[in-house]
FILUM-88888 format. One record per residue: residue in three letters; x, y, z of N, C-alpha, C in turn. Coordinates in steps of 0.001 Angstrom, whole numbers. Example, Ala and Ser with C-alpha at 12.3 -4.5 7.8 and 13.67 -1.06 7.14 Angstrom:
! FILUM-88888
SITE  res  n.c1  n.c2  n.c3  ca.c1  ca.c2  ca.c3  c.c1  c.c2  c.c3
SITE  ALA  13190  -5690  7800  12300  -4500  7800  13200  -3300  7800
SITE  SER  12850  -2250  7080  13670  -1060  7140  12900  30  7870
This chain:
! FILUM-88888
SITE  res  n.c1  n.c2  n.c3  ca.c1  ca.c2  ca.c3  c.c1  c.c2  c.c3
SITE  UNK  83151  140051  126090  83900  139509  124980  85400  139538  125281
SITE  UNK  85881  140680  125781  87298  140802  126126  87651  139827  127235
SITE  UNK  86739  139661  128201  86965  138724  129296  87102  137297  128755
SITE  UNK  86242  136916  127805  86314  135580  127205  87608  135382  126437
SITE  UNK  88038  136396  125695  89310  136297  124968  90477  136170  125929
SITE  UNK  90414  136869  127060  91479  136777  128063  91554  135371  128632
SITE  UNK  90380  134768  128925  90363  133398  129449  90906  132409  128432
SITE  UNK  90526  132585  127177  91034  131707  126118  92547  131844  126012
SITE  UNK  93052  133049  126088  94497  133278  126007  95221  132610  127174
SITE  UNK  94655  132720  128388  95285  132121  129563  95300  130599  129429
SITE  UNK  94151  129988  129050  94107  128535  128893  95011  128062  127767
SITE  UNK  95075  128794  126679  95940  128422  125560  97400  128477  125973
SITE  UNK  97769  129527  126700  99138  129666  127166  99484  128507  128100
SITE  UNK  98541  128157  128974  98759  127038  129894  98939  125736  129156
SITE  UNK  98192  125540  128095  98295  124298  127321  99664  124151  126679
SITE  UNK  100320  125261  126342  101655  125198  125741  102750  125140  126795
SITE  UNK  102554  125795  127915  103598  125859  128937  103716  124583  129755
SITE  UNK  102592  123947  130112  102647  122769  130969  103491  121663  130345
SITE  UNK  103281  121270  129066  104157  120239  128489  105616  120691  128416
SITE  UNK  105854  121965  128160  107235  122456  128080  107905  122376  129440
SITE  UNK  107168  122716  130494  107734  122630  131841  108010  121174  132190
SITE  UNK  107043  120282  131884  107225  118858  132186  108406  118288  131405
SITE  UNK  108592  118713  130179  109702  118203  129364  111044  118632  129929
SITE  UNK  111080  119776  130610  112324  120282  131176  112520  119869  132630
SITE  UNK  111593  119087  133197  111729  118639  134572  112954  117733  134680
SITE  UNK  113693  117846  135789  114878  117000  135934  114471  115530  136009
SITE  UNK  115306  114671  135432  115031  113244  135477  115344  112710  136864
SITE  UNK  114568  111735  137286  114728  111153  138608  115989  110309  138680
SITE  UNK  116600  110311  139855  117731  109432  140147  117479  108788  141510
SITE  UNK  118136  107676  141760  117965  106970  143023  118369  107853  144213
SITE  UNK  119524  108532  144123  119964  109398  145220  119139  110684  145301
SITE  UNK  118478  111050  144205  117580  112200  144248  116275  111854  144937
SITE  UNK  115841  110608  144835  114615  110160  145489  114863  109897  146971
SITE  UNK  115947  109195  147296  116319  108939  148686  117631  109673  148940
SITE  UNK  117512  110859  149513  118681  111696  149764  119479  111162  150952
SITE  UNK  120634  111733  151183  121445  111349  152334  120699  111544  153649
SITE  UNK  119961  112641  153759  119177  112898  154975  118091  111843  155150
SITE  UNK  117442  111458  154038  116429  110398  154103  117074  109092  154556
SITE  UNK  118202  108753  153947  118890  107499  154263  119245  107429  155745
SITE  UNK  119690  108545  156314  120023  108556  157741  118800  108282  158606
SITE  UNK  117638  108741  158162  116407  108447  158911  116097  106950  158867
SITE  UNK  116392  106307  157745  116076  104887  157595  117080  103975  158287
SITE  UNK  118390  104251  158146  119399  103309  158664  120387  103952  159634
SITE  UNK  120176  105214  160000  121084  105892  160921  122252  106527  160187
SITE  UNK  123018  107297  160881  124132  108002  160254  125326  107985  161178
SITE  UNK  126435  108528  160772  126748  109108  159463  126958  108011  158404
SITE  UNK  126845  108444  157126  126905  107499  156017  127879  107945  154936
SITE  UNK  128401  106988  154205  129137  107248  152970  128194  106890  151819
SITE  UNK  128381  107517  150664  127498  107255  149528  128327  106965  148287
SITE  UNK  127788  106085  147449  128364  105789  146132  127199  105848  145156
SITE  UNK  127358  106629  144082  126247  106851  143173  126656  106699  141714
SITE  UNK  125785  106070  140953  125816  106118  139490  124480  106743  139119
SITE  UNK  124481  108048  138938  123230  108805  138835  122379  108407  137646
SITE  UNK  122969  108330  136477  122170  108057  135282  123033  107326  134262
SITE  UNK  122845  106018  134177  123588  105195  133242  122653  104875  132072
SITE  UNK  122950  105384  130871  122055  105146  129723  121948  103667  129375
SITE  UNK  120781  103286  128875  120567  101906  128430  121422  101623  127199
SITE  UNK  121895  100410  127091  122756  100028  125962  121994  99949  124638
SITE  UNK  120666  99861  124706  119890  99683  123479  119577  100991  122748
SITE  UNK  120089  102103  123244  119924  103378  122548  118592  104063  122805
SITE  UNK  117740  103497  123665  116478  104138  123997  116736  105242  125025
SITE  UNK  115682  105889  125454  115844  106929  126477  115854  106329  127884
SITE  UNK  115795  105028  127994  115833  104353  129290  117198  104560  129952
SITE  UNK  117174  104531  131294  118433  104635  132029  118307  103948  133378
SITE  UNK  119462  103673  133972  119549  103041  135282  120205  104030  136240
SITE  UNK  119739  104016  137480  120325  104861  138511  120546  104015  139763
SITE  UNK  121763  104086  140307  122121  103297  141488  122587  104243  142585
SITE  UNK  122130  103977  143790  122565  104767  144945  122758  103823  146116
SITE  UNK  123936  103849  146710  124254  102975  147838  124786  103812  148986
SITE  UNK  124166  103642  150136  124624  104276  151370  125120  103180  152308
SITE  UNK  126283  103395  152899  126842  102484  153904  127221  103282  155133
SITE  UNK  127284  102593  156257  127799  103235  157459  129195  103784  157186
SITE  UNK  129474  104967  157718  130761  105625  157486  131919  104677  157730
SITE  UNK  132807  104580  156732  134008  103766  156836  133829  102298  156463
SITE  UNK  132602  101875  156158  132390  100470  155781  132794  100279  154321
SITE  UNK  132993  99016  153936  133579  98674  152653  132498  98428  151585
SITE  UNK  132484  99258  150537  131530  99081  149450  131756  97760  148705
SITE  UNK  132972  97218  148760  133263  95945  148083  132723  94745  148861
SITE  UNK  132383  94955  150128  131894  93869  150977  130604  94312  151676
SITE  UNK  129665  94817  150880  128430  95385  151415  127614  94401  152245
SITE  UNK  127617  93126  151873  126747  92162  152542  127066  91983  154019
SITE  UNK  128286  92313  154421  128642  92183  155832  128602  93521  156570
SITE  UNK  128251  94596  155879  128186  95920  156521  127063  95959  157549
SITE  UNK  127238  96773  158578  126219  96857  159626  125021  97697  159202
SITE  UNK  125250  98668  158314  124163  99528  157836  124287  99700  156332
SITE  UNK  123195  99382  155619  123192  99453  154150  121845  99964  153675
SITE  UNK  121890  100798  152661  120688  101136  151890  121143  101164  150443
SITE  UNK  120695  100187  149668  121131  100033  148283  119908  100079  147373
SITE  UNK  119904  101000  146439  118764  101215  145549  119245  101154  144109
SITE  UNK  118572  100352  143299  118792  100339  141856  117445  100572  141197
SITE  UNK  117367  101607  140362  116128  101931  139662  116383  101972  138168
SITE  UNK  115508  101323  137412  115555  101334  135950  114367  102158  135467
SITE  UNK  114640  103277  134840  113600  104144  134299  113458  103774  132821
SITE  UNK  112384  103050  132511  112224  102456  131184  111189  103205  130356
SITE  UNK  111180  102935  129071  110290  103648  128153  108836  103212  128253
SITE  UNK  108592  101967  128687  107211  101484  128764  107011  100658  130030
SITE  UNK  105759  100565  130447  105417  99702  131575  105645  98237  131212
SITE  UNK  105444  97909  129937  105678  96531  129488  107143  96145  129652
SITE  UNK  108039  97083  129373  109473  96820  129551  109792  96605  131036
SITE  UNK  109153  97374  131908  109351  97197  133353  108858  95829  133805
SITE  UNK  107670  95444  133336  107108  94138  133691  108019  93013  133207
SITE  UNK  108551  93150  131989  109443  92129  131442  110730  92034  132252
SITE  UNK  111286  93177  132654  112500  93167  133467  112233  92484  134808
SITE  UNK  111109  92807  135417  110728  92178  136679  110614  90655  136508
SITE  UNK  109874  90217  135500  109684  88783  135263  111012  88076  135015
SITE  UNK  111890  88680  134229  113212  88090  133954  114036  87981  135235
SITE  UNK  113979  89018  136063  114731  89011  137321  114212  87919  138251
SITE  UNK  112908  87818  138362  112313  86768  139196  112728  85390  138697
SITE  UNK  112665  85186  137399  113080  83903  136820  114539  83587  137148
SITE  UNK  115416  84575  137033  116835  84365  137316  117062  84011  138782
SITE  UNK  116395  84723  139698  116549  84393  141119  116011  83000  141415
SITE  UNK  114886  82626  140835  114340  81284  141066  115298  80201  140575
SITE  UNK  115935  80438  139434  116876  79461  138895  118137  79342  139747
SITE  UNK  118579  80457  140298  119882  80472  140965  119815  80475  142490
SITE  UNK  118616  80450  143068  118457  80673  144502  119307  79749  145384
SITE  UNK  119508  78540  144970  120288  77599  145780  121652  77291  145196
SITE  UNK  122108  78101  144274  123412  77895  143666  124525  78119  144686
SITE  UNK  125535  77266  144690  126652  77458  145614  127508  78682  145256
SITE  UNK  127295  79251  144059  128076  80409  143631  127576  81728  144214
SITE  UNK  126404  81729  144817  125837  82970  145331  126437  83310  146694
SITE  UNK  126502  84605  147013  127117  85020  148279  126160  84941  149464
SITE  UNK  125091  84124  149364  124170  83995  150480  123624  82577  150541
SITE  UNK  123023  82228  151701  122464  80896  151912  121053  81013  152480
SITE  UNK  120358  79885  152533  119016  79810  153117  118080  80864  152529
SITE  UNK  118099  80990  151224  117308  82027  150552  115864  81587  150346
SITE  UNK  114964  82538  150477  113552  82327  150178  113056  83484  149321
SITE  UNK  112085  83174  148443  111445  84198  147607  109962  84188  147932
SITE  UNK  109435  85380  148242  108029  85507  148594  107410  86663  147825
SITE  UNK  106312  86426  147089  105611  87542  146434  105023  88462  147513
SITE  UNK  105099  89770  147301  104536  90736  148249  103796  91828  147480
SITE  UNK  102999  92587  148166  102134  93571  147519  102670  94988  147516
SITE  UNK  103612  95279  146657  104142  96626  146489  104176  96960  145008
SITE  UNK  103890  98223  144652  103932  98634  143259  102960  97803  142438
SITE  UNK  103286  97564  141161  102462  96697  140323  102710  95230  140670
SITE  UNK  103968  94892  140964  104363  93546  141399  105658  93673  142179
SITE  UNK  105862  92745  143104  107114  92751  143867  107333  91373  144487
SITE  UNK  108602  91058  144735  108921  89877  145527  110029  90223  146500
SITE  UNK  110007  89500  147614  110987  89662  148681  111931  88476  148640
SITE  UNK  113219  88756  148576  114255  87732  148681  114899  87916  150046
SITE  UNK  114833  86893  150874  115504  86913  152175  116568  85829  152177
SITE  UNK  117723  86149  152755  118796  85160  152808  119812  85554  153871
SITE  UNK  120570  84579  154306  121690  84850  155191  122862  85252  154307
SITE  UNK  123213  86533  154373  124293  87051  153535  125576  87258  154337
SITE  UNK  125464  87266  155633  126624  87435  156505  126759  86161  157340
SITE  UNK  127583  85239  156849  127728  83937  157505  128262  84070  158930
SITE  UNK  129066  85094  159177  129666  85275  160502  128601  85551  161567
SITE  UNK  127617  86376  161245  126592  86738  162227  125280  85982  162026
SITE  UNK  125064  85407  160827  123811  84734  160531  122653  85694  160273
SITE  UNK  122954  86958  160097  121912  87973  159878  121213  87743  158540
SITE  UNK  119869  87805  158536  119073  87628  157313  118863  88988  156664
SITE  UNK  119441  89150  155493  119285  90376  154707  118084  90228  153786
SITE  UNK  117538  91366  153370  116373  91370  152491  116632  92213  151266
SITE  UNK  116041  91777  150164  116059  92519  148908  114640  92450  148361
SITE  UNK  114094  93602  147978  112794  93609  147328  113010  94050  145891
SITE  UNK  112525  93235  144959  112554  93558  143536  111113  93904  143166
SITE  UNK  110943  94989  142404  109600  95475  142139  109530  96165  140778
SITE  UNK  108300  96440  140358  108101  97400  139291  106806  98148  139530
SITE  UNK  106803  99379  139091  105629  100241  139164  105644  101092  137903
SITE  UNK  104669  100864  137034  104622  101637  135798  105881  101420  134987
SITE  UNK  106563  102518  134659  107766  102445  133816  109058  102355  134629
SITE  UNK  108945  102070  135926  110130  101960  136784  110204  100557  137376
SITE  UNK  111346  99916  137181  111625  98615  137790  112865  98801  138655
SITE  UNK  112968  98011  139706  114158  98194  140539  114240  97225  141687
SITE  UNK  115226  97508  142536  115422  96713  143746  115892  97616  144871
SITE  UNK  115553  97181  146089  115929  97917  147293  116365  96907  148339
SITE  UNK  117482  97182  148972  117933  96403  150129  118323  97408  151206
SITE  UNK  117866  97163  152426  118194  98095  153509  118241  97347  154834
SITE  UNK  119240  97689  155632  119286  97148  156979  120144  98009  157886
SITE  UNK  119839  97850  159162  120597  98465  160251  120635  97394  161335
SITE  UNK  121671  96545  161267  121759  95390  162161  121694  95854  163615
SITE  UNK  120975  95185  164463  120270  93914  164308  118781  94069  163951
SITE  UNK  118292  95272  163666  116878  95471  163330  116492  94652  162098
SITE  UNK  115217  94340  161979  114717  93526  160873  114981  94184  159527
SITE  UNK  115647  93462  158663  115920  93965  157318  114635  94055  156502
SITE  UNK  113700  93131  156730  112443  93141  155983  111689  94443  156249
SITE  UNK  111538  94787  157511  110794  96004  157863  111481  97254  157322
SITE  UNK  112791  97325  157449  113526  98492  156959  113402  98614  155445
SITE  UNK  113570  97511  154733  113486  97526  153272  112081  97910  152813
SITE  UNK  111054  97376  153465  109681  97731  153107  109409  99214  153342
SITE  UNK  109922  99755  154424  109735  101176  154729  110375  102040  153643
SITE  UNK  111582  101691  153231  112265  102446  152183  111512  102332  150861
SITE  UNK  111056  101127  150522  110335  100952  149263  109032  101759  149255
SITE  UNK  108298  101771  150363  107076  102592  150436  107409  104049  150130
SITE  UNK  108502  104524  150685  108934  105910  150489  109249  106160  149006
SITE  UNK  109995  105253  148390  110370  105382  146986  109121  105385  146098
SITE  UNK  108223  104430  146327  107011  104331  145507  106184  105617  145592
SITE  UNK  106200  106255  146744  105485  107510  146916  106088  108660  146129
SITE  UNK  107345  108539  145749  108045  109585  144998  108035  109354  143484
SITE  UNK  107633  108165  143051  107653  107846  141614  106430  108431  140910
SITE  UNK  106568  108734  139632  105412  109233  138875  104305  108188  138816
SITE  UNK  103094  108669  138760  101920  107764  138721  101762  107141  137383
């Protein structure tokens, strides 16, 4: 009888502690998911970093955006598209999976509408659906007119997280580097 009461007490305590621990878990950020050491493995080092860790949503919900950009040391954050090494991550942590899906769909629609606009900082752009997360598409374009290098951006969503990733280490393939980084990020996101 005492043994049964002890087991009930342990399970009851666990039922109260697990949600409390989860509620106090630190919120994810882009630079927390892909650290400086991780970034160096993907695009080489040394790197400079610029971060907006947690930008609250304007609609007053608990949603937030996190941006993390790594560039080769001394490169210009204002002219990222011509940098030799870039890892740029934007993650939107939203309240629902439906909100993530809607953000993804809106982003895809905007890129499709503007893909050939002369106002964009890239040319020869293509959009290709790819199999990452719940949905994803790959945008490839020549963003550095001087070298003709094709940069890649993957826009995706998985559950309550929507975002984009761009990564390159010229002259290596930007598509392969970006896909490798996205696989890593998806592995770190909550299920």
